C-alpha positions in Angstrom: -47.8 -10.1 -33.3 -45.2 -9.4 -30.6 -46.5 -9.4 -27.0 -46.9 -5.9 -25.6 -45.8 -4.6 -22.2 -46.1 -1.3 -20.3 -42.5 -1.4 -19.3 -39.5 -3.4 -20.6 -36.4 -3.4 -18.4 -33.1 -4.6 -19.7 -31.2 -5.8 -16.7 -32.2 -7.1 -13.3 -29.6 -5.3 -11.2 -29.2 -2.3 -9.0 -31.4 0.0 -11.0 -33.6 -2.5 -12.9 -35.1 -4.3 -9.9 -36.3 -1.2 -8.1 -37.7 0.2 -11.3 -39.7 -3.1 -11.8 -40.9 -3.2 -8.2 -42.3 0.4 -8.2 -43.7 0.2 -11.8 -45.5 -3.0 -10.9 -46.9 -1.4 -7.8 -48.4 1.3 -10.0 -50.2 -1.4 -12.1 -47.7 -1.8 -14.9 -47.2 -5.0 -16.8 -43.4 -5.2 -16.5 -41.0 -7.5 -18.5 -37.5 -7.8 -17.2 -34.8 -9.3 -19.4 -31.6 -10.4 -17.9 -28.6 -11.8 -19.7 -27.2 -13.6 -16.6 -28.6 -16.7 -15.1 -29.4 -14.8 -11.9 -30.6 -11.4 -10.8 -28.5 -8.9 -8.9 -25.9 -7.7 -11.4 -23.0 -5.9 -9.8 -24.5 -6.3 -6.3 -22.9 -9.7 -6.2 -19.4 -8.1 -6.0 -20.0 -4.4 -5.2 -19.2 -2.9 -1.8 -22.8 -1.6 -1.9 -21.7 1.8 -0.6 -24.4 4.5 -0.5 -24.7 8.1 0.6 -27.8 10.0 1.6 -28.6 13.2 3.6 -31.7 13.6 5.7 -32.3 9.9 6.2 -34.2 8.4 9.0 -31.1 6.7 10.3 -29.3 10.0 10.5 -32.2 11.5 12.5 -32.1 8.6 14.9 -28.5 9.3 15.6 -29.0 13.0 16.0 -27.2 13.9 12.7 -28.6 17.0 11.1 -28.0 16.9 7.3 -29.6 18.2 4.1 -29.6 17.3 0.4 -28.1 20.8 -0.2 -25.1 19.9 1.9 -24.8 16.5 0.2 -24.9 18.2 -3.2 -22.3 20.7 -2.2 -20.0 17.9 -0.9 -20.4 15.8 -4.0 -19.5 18.8 -6.2 -16.5 19.7 -4.0 -15.1 16.1 -4.0 -15.7 15.8 -7.7 -13.8 19.0 -8.4 -17.1 20.4 -9.8 -16.9 17.9 -12.7 -19.9 15.7 -11.9 -23.2 16.4 -13.8 -25.1 18.9 -11.6 -28.5 17.8 -12.7 -27.8 14.1 -12.2 -26.2 14.7 -8.8 -29.1 17.0 -7.8 -31.7 14.4 -8.8 -29.9 11.8 -6.7 -29.3 13.7 -3.5 -32.8 15.2 -3.4 -34.2 11.6 -3.4 -31.5 9.5 -1.8 -32.8 9.6 1.8 -36.2 8.2 0.7 -34.3 5.4 -1.1 -32.3 4.5 2.0 -35.4 4.6 4.1 -37.2 2.3 1.7 -34.2 -0.1 1.7 -34.4 -0.3 5.5 -38.2 -0.8 5.3 -37.7 -3.9 3.2 -35.0 -5.3 5.4 -31.7 -4.0 4.2 -29.1 -4.3 7.0 -26.8 -1.3 7.6 -23.7 -1.6 9.7 -24.5 -0.4 13.3 -21.8 2.3 13.4 -23.1 3.9 10.2 -23.3 6.5 8.7 -19.7 7.4 8.6 -17.6 10.1 6.9 -15.4 8.0 4.6 -13.9 4.7 3.7 -11.3 4.6 1.0 -12.5 7.8 -0.6 -12.4 11.5 0.1 -14.4 12.2 3.3 -17.7 13.9 3.5 -18.1 16.8 5.8 -21.0 15.0 7.7 -21.6 11.3 8.2 -23.9 10.2 5.4 -22.1 7.2 4.0 -23.6 3.7 4.6 -23.2 0.1 3.6 -24.1 -3.4 4.9 -22.1 -6.2 6.5 -22.0 -8.1 3.2 -21.6 -5.1 0.9 -23.8 -5.3 -2.2 -25.2 -8.6 -1.1 -26.8 -7.0 1.9 -28.8 -4.9 -0.5 -29.6 -7.8 -2.8 -30.9 -9.8 0.2 -33.5 -7.1 0.8 -34.4 -6.2 -2.8 -34.6 -9.7 -4.3 -37.6 -10.8 -2.1 -39.4 -7.5 -2.9 -38.8 -8.1 -6.6 -39.9 -11.8 -6.4 -43.1 -10.7 -4.6 -44.0 -8.6 -7.7 -43.3 -11.6 -9.9 -45.6 -13.7 -7.7 -48.3 -11.0 -7.9 -48.2 -11.1 -11.6 -46.9 -7.6 -12.2 -43.4 -8.6 -13.3 -42.3 -11.3 -15.7 -38.6 -12.2 -15.5 -36.7 -13.9 -18.3 -33.1 -15.0 -17.3 -30.3 -15.9 -19.7 -32.0 -13.6 -22.3 -29.7 -11.3 -24.2 -31.3 -8.1 -25.6 -29.6 -7.7 -29.0 -31.4 -4.6 -30.4 -34.0 -1.9 -30.0 -37.2 -1.6 -32.0 -38.5 1.7 -33.3 -41.8 2.8 -34.9 -42.0 4.9 -38.1 -41.4 8.1 -36.0 -38.2 6.8 -34.5 -39.7 6.2 -31.0 -38.3 3.1 -29.2 -41.2 0.7 -28.8 -39.6 -2.6 -28.0 -36.6 -4.9 -28.0 -35.2 -7.9 -29.8 -33.8 -10.6 -27.6 -32.1 -13.9 -27.9 -33.4 -16.5 -25.4 -31.5 -19.3 -23.7 -33.1 -21.7 -26.2 -31.5 -19.8 -29.0 -34.7 -18.3 -30.3 -35.0 -14.6 -31.3 -38.1 -12.8 -30.0 -39.5 -9.3 -30.3 -41.1 -7.7 -27.3 -43.1 -4.5 -27.7 -43.5 -1.9 -24.9 -44.5 1.6 -24.1 -41.2 2.2 -22.3 -37.8 0.6 -22.6 -35.4 1.1 -19.7 -31.8 0.3 -20.3 -30.3 -0.9 -16.9 -27.9 -3.4 -18.2 -24.8 -2.2 -16.4 -21.5 -0.7 -17.6 -18.8 -1.7 -20.0 -15.9 -2.6 -17.6 -15.8 -6.3 -18.6 -15.5 -5.6 -22.3 -11.8 -4.7 -22.9 -12.3 -3.6 -26.5 -15.2 -1.3 -25.8 -13.6 -0.1 -22.6 -10.5 1.1 -24.5 -12.6 2.6 -27.2 -14.8 4.6 -24.8 -12.2 5.7 -22.3 -9.0 5.8 -24.3 -7.3 3.8 -21.5 -6.5 0.1 -21.6 -8.5 -2.2 -19.3 -5.5 -3.0 -17.2 -7.2 -5.0 -14.5 -10.0 -7.6 -14.8 -12.3 -7.4 -11.8 -15.7 -6.2 -13.2 -19.0 -8.1 -13.2 -18.6 -10.4 -16.3 -22.0 -9.3 -17.8 -20.9 -5.7 -17.8 -20.3 -5.8 -21.6 -21.7 -2.4 -22.5 -24.6 -3.7 -24.6 -26.8 -0.9 -23.3 -24.4 1.7 -24.6 -24.2 0.3 -28.1 -28.0 -0.1 -28.2 -28.5 3.5 -27.1 -26.0 4.7 -29.7 -27.9 2.7 -32.4 -30.9 5.0 -32.0 -29.1 8.3 -31.8 -27.8 8.3 -28.2 -24.3 9.5 -27.3 -21.8 8.9 -24.5 -20.2 11.3 -22.1 -17.6 11.1 -19.3 -14.5 10.1 -21.1 -12.7 13.2 -19.9 -13.4 12.2 -16.3 -11.5 8.9 -16.2 -9.9 8.3 -12.9 -7.9 5.3 -11.7 -7.6 3.7 -8.3 -4.2 4.0 -6.7 -3.9 0.7 -4.8 -4.3 -2.2 -7.3 -1.8 -5.0 -7.6 -2.3 -7.3 -10.6 -1.5 -11.0 -10.7 0.4 -10.6 -14.0 2.3 -7.8 -15.7 0.0 -7.7 -18.6 -3.2 -5.9 -19.6 -6.4 -7.6 -18.5 -4.8 -9.4 -15.6 -6.9 -10.5 -12.6 -6.5 -8.3 -9.5 -4.2 -10.0 -7.0 -4.4 -7.6 -4.1 -4.7 -4.0 -3.0 -2.1 -2.1 -1.0 -3.3 -0.1 2.0 -2.4 3.4 0.8 -4.8 5.6 2.9 -3.0 7.2 5.8 -6.0 7.1 8.0 -5.9 3.3 7.7 -2.1 2.9 7.7 0.7 5.4 7.6 3.2 4.7 4.9 6.7 3.3 5.6 7.5 2.8 1.9 8.1 5.2 -1.0 6.4 5.3 -4.4 8.5 5.7 -7.5 7.6 5.9 -11.2 9.3 4.0 -14.0 12.0 6.7 -14.1 12.9 5.8 -10.5 11.6 9.1 -9.1 9.2 9.8 -6.3 6.2 11.7 -7.6 3.8 12.1 -4.7 3.8 12.8 -1.0 3.2 9.2 0.2 1.3 10.4 3.4 -0.8 13.0 1.6 -4.2 12.8 3.3 -6.2 13.1 0.0 -7.0 9.9 -1.8 -8.0 12.0 -4.8 -4.6 13.7 -4.9 -2.7 10.4 -5.0 -5.0 9.1 -7.8 -4.6 12.1 -10.0 -0.8 12.1 -9.5 -0.7 8.4 -10.6 -2.8 9.3 -13.6 0.1 11.5 -14.8 2.7 8.7 -14.6 3.7 6.6 -17.6 1.1 3.8 -18.1 -0.5 4.9 -14.8 2.0 2.7 -12.9 4.3 3.0 -10.0 6.2 0.8 -7.5 6.2 0.7 -3.8 9.8 0.4 -2.6 11.0 -0.8 0.8 13.6 -2.8 2.5 13.8 -5.9 4.8 13.5 -3.9 8.0 10.3 -2.3 6.8 9.0 -5.6 5.5 9.3 -7.1 8.9 8.5 -4.2 11.2 5.8 -2.2 9.4 2.1 -2.8 9.9 0.5 -5.1 7.3 0.6 -3.4 4.0 -1.1 -5.6 1.4 -4.7 -7.0 1.6 -7.0 -9.2 -0.4 -9.2 -7.5 -3.0 -12.3 -8.8 -1.2 -15.3 -6.5 -1.1 -16.4 -5.1 1.2 -14.0 -6.5 3.9 -10.4 -7.1 2.7 -8.1 -9.2 4.8 -4.6 -8.0 5.4 -1.9 -10.4 4.4 0.2 -11.9 7.1 4.0 -11.5 6.9 4.3 -15.1 5.7 1.8 -14.4 2.8 3.7 -11.3 1.9 7.1 -13.0 1.7 5.7 -16.0 -0.2 4.1 -13.7 -2.8 7.5 -12.4 -3.9 8.3 -15.9 -5.1 5.0 -16.4 -6.9 3.8 -13.3 -8.7 5.6 -11.4 -11.5 4.4 -8.0 -10.2 6.2 -8.4 -6.9 10.0 -8.2 -6.9 12.8 -9.0 -4.4 16.6 -8.4 -4.8 19.7 -8.0 -2.8 20.5 -4.6 -4.2 18.5 -1.6 -5.4 20.2 -1.9 -8.8 19.1 -5.5 -9.2 15.6 -4.7 -7.9 15.3 -1.9 -10.5 16.4 -4.2 -13.3 13.8 -6.9 -12.3 11.0 -4.3 -12.1 11.9 -2.4 -15.2 12.8 0.8 -13.3 15.7 3.2 -14.0 18.3 1.7 -11.6 20.6 4.7 -11.2 17.7 7.0 -10.5 16.2 4.6 -8.0 19.4 4.4 -6.1 19.8 8.1 -6.0 16.1 8.6 -5.0 16.5 6.2 -2.1 19.8 7.9 -1.0 18.1 11.3 -1.1 15.2 10.0 0.9 17.4 8.6 3.6 19.6 11.7 3.7 16.6 13.9 4.3 15.2 11.9 7.2 16.6 14.3 9.7 15.2 17.4 8.0 12.5 18.5 5.5 11.3 16.1 2.9 11.2 17.6 -0.6 7.7 16.4 -1.1 6.7 17.5 2.4 6.1 14.0 3.7 5.8 13.9 7.4 5.7 10.2 8.4 9.2 8.7 7.7 9.8 6.1 10.4 12.8 4.2 8.9 15.4 4.6 6.1 15.4 2.2 3.2 18.9 0.7 3.5 19.0 -3.0 4.5 18.7 -5.7 1.8 17.0 -7.6 0.6 14.9 -4.9 -1.1 11.3 -5.2 -2.3 9.1 -3.6 -5.0 5.4 -4.0 -5.5 4.1 -2.9 -8.9 0.9 -0.7 -8.5 -1.3 -0.3 -11.5 -3.8 2.5 -11.9 -7.0 0.9 -13.1 -10.7 1.0 -12.6 -13.3 -1.8 -12.5 -16.3 0.5 -12.9 -17.4 2.4 -16.0 -16.7 6.1 -16.3 -18.3 6.6 -19.7 -22.1 6.2 -20.1 -25.2 7.2 -22.0 -26.2 10.9 -21.9 -29.6 11.4 -20.4 -31.8 14.4 -19.4 -33.1 15.1 -15.9 -36.0 12.7 -16.5 -33.4 10.0 -17.4 -34.5 9.9 -21.0 -31.7 9.0 -23.4 -30.8 12.0 -25.5 -29.4 12.5 -28.9 -26.5 14.8 -30.0 -28.9 17.7 -30.1 -30.0 16.9 -26.5 -33.4 15.8 -27.7 -34.9 12.8 -25.9 -35.2 9.6 -27.8 -38.9 8.8 -27.4 -39.6 5.8 -25.3 -36.0 5.1 -24.1 -34.6 5.6 -20.6 -31.3 4.7 -18.9 -30.2 4.2 -15.3 -27.5 2.5 -13.2 -23.8 2.1 -14.2 -25.0 2.6 -17.8 -24.9 6.3 -17.0 -21.2 6.1 -16.1 -19.3 7.4 -13.1 -18.3 10.4 -15.1 -21.9 11.8 -14.6 -22.5 10.8 -11.0 -19.0 11.3 -9.6 -17.0 13.3 -12.2 -13.2 12.8 -12.1 -13.1 11.6 -8.5 -14.4 8.8 -6.4 -17.4 10.3 -4.5 -18.5 7.9 -1.7 -21.8 6.1 -2.4 -22.5 7.9 -5.7 -22.6 4.8 -7.9 -25.0 2.5 -6.0 -27.2 5.3 -4.6 -28.0 6.9 -8.0 -28.7 3.5 -9.5 -31.1 2.6 -6.7 -32.7 6.0 -6.6 -33.1 6.4 -10.3 -34.6 3.0 -10.6 -37.1 3.8 -7.9 -38.0 7.2 -9.4 -38.5 5.7 -12.9 -40.8 3.1 -11.5 -42.7 5.5 -9.2 -43.3 8.4 -11.6 -41.1 8.8 -14.6 -42.3 5.9 -16.7 -45.8 6.3 -18.2 -48.2 4.2 -20.2 -51.9 4.4 -21.1 -53.9 4.6 -17.9 -50.9 5.0 -15.7 -50.7 7.4 -12.8 -47.5 8.8 -11.4 -47.0 9.5 -7.8 -46.7 13.2 -6.8 -43.3 14.6 -7.3 -41.1 14.3 -4.2 
């Protein structure tokens, strides 16, 4: 007979650990199965950005804010494409999650909350993260998780890959099949199964299948293989969010090929650095106002370009005089390249080009040469008057060789597509009926549900944390269990 558990959690990451902590505190016998050799999941490389309205930290700083305002902002920034029920569930409970994180020792940067950082701004400061990004959160959550292991409420099995879901004669999910690090297959039975195994952004084949877009850049957590999605589908679940795919604007890849590692990120947000360069597409044409204040606007304009690709074009004067333009991809604190690093990179990486003429530069980069030359000439000619794209910051012409081009690839390292769930986070089938015994949380839900077709600050990590906490506190049930009162 397979050993029986009250709760089986697949994944010991951003959602899985909080779920295990709170379920164990309610008296559950919790089994956590993690494919990686360590806990934490994407917290090891995430920026750990969270948003919450009505938090204790806001109150201490005299910031008046409400979940209703947070909800309205999320829907505004997402162009009303995020899932209203999912967003509502998160924002109504986010402040309690943030307060809990601080109670267990999570460090938040002293000047936080803030309005924005790399994404569209909120109307009120409700955006938080720690000095070490996701690791700041992991440093607080992991000891709380290990305490429940020590108390006997949680059993953790690392390097254990869940390979399938078990069902009873009625179709209810009542366990999992897993492959242990010793190569043995084992069945585990449970009253609830929570899929919290992360997204699909490290699985190029599944990523392309689900999103319809190639996985251009490789920067996701390596265990984000999408196993939870395929398991959910195997028992009738379905995916949503494909139509909300959005790419980042600022990624520079090491190689000019699909699946390349990420080399750097350009600083494209005017609030961080006003642009001196121009952006052109493969046809050699400008397509966006370079100093447009909206991050979302630039990202959607890049989505419309062939292969979601463009080039940053500048000359030798700009290269030497402009503020640092390229930074490491380090999260959460990128380091701006020095001038020496920038110039050396043009001799090392095939996505960075240098030439004595615009025609030669275009030939190297694969851009229409005649059009690029005409575009630069028009840009220079209009410096004394109105810019056709209404750009305002135009400090220098582009006229003195050598000339430079940096290839910018629209890509995403998070998962936009995820399992469809109801308001109780139960996986649902094509008729919107819950699959009995099966829940999902974390990146497995996909950014398309929590953020829609935009990057909404803090609405990946905060829903994962909050939904894990709520599942453990009150949503998961087993014989003899008691849920906390609804918040």
